[in-house]
C-alpha positions in Angstrom: 0.0 0.0 0.0 1.4 3.4 -1.0 1.3 6.3 1.3 0.3 9.4 -0.5 1.7 12.9 0.4 -0.6 15.3 2.3 -2.1 17.9 0.0 -3.0 21.1 1.6 -5.5 22.5 -1.0 -8.0 19.7 -0.9 -7.8 19.7 2.9 -8.5 23.5 3.1 -11.5 23.3 0.8 -12.8 20.3 2.8 -12.5 22.3 6.0 -14.3 25.2 4.4 -17.0 22.9 3.2 -17.5 21.5 6.7 -17.7 25.1 8.1 -20.4 26.0 5.5 -22.3 22.8 6.3 -22.1 23.4 10.0 -23.3 26.9 9.6 -26.3 25.9 7.5 -27.1 23.1 10.0 -26.9 25.6 12.9 -29.3 28.0 11.2 -31.7 25.2 10.1 -32.0 23.8 13.6 -32.1 27.2 15.4 -28.9 26.6 17.2 -27.6 30.0 16.2 -29.2 33.2 14.8 -28.0 34.8 11.6 -26.2 37.5 13.6 -24.4 34.9 15.8 -23.3 33.0 12.7 -22.0 36.2 11.0 -19.8 36.6 14.0 -18.8 32.9 14.4 -17.9 32.5 10.7 -15.0 35.0 10.6 -13.8 33.8 14.0 -13.6 30.2 12.8 -11.7 31.3 9.7 -9.2 33.3 11.8 -8.6 30.4 14.1 -8.1 28.1 11.2 -5.7 30.6 9.7 -3.7 30.9 12.9 -3.5 27.1 13.1 -2.2 27.1 9.5 0.4 29.7 10.3 1.5 27.8 13.4 1.9 24.6 11.4 3.9 26.4 8.8 6.5 27.5 11.3 6.7 24.2 13.1 9.9 22.4 13.0 10.2 19.8 10.2 12.1 16.6 10.8 
């Protein structure tokens, strides 16, 4: 079995898709209001971006 290299682009789009699906589900089931989701969306993207920056600077062995 071959181990394939990790590809960042499909991973990022997969995470974005999951965020959109989670937001839609939260609105559909009245877990969050539209105003709360408008605040939570950018916060989630900023946190994911910070994680990406931290992983970029991690030490590679």
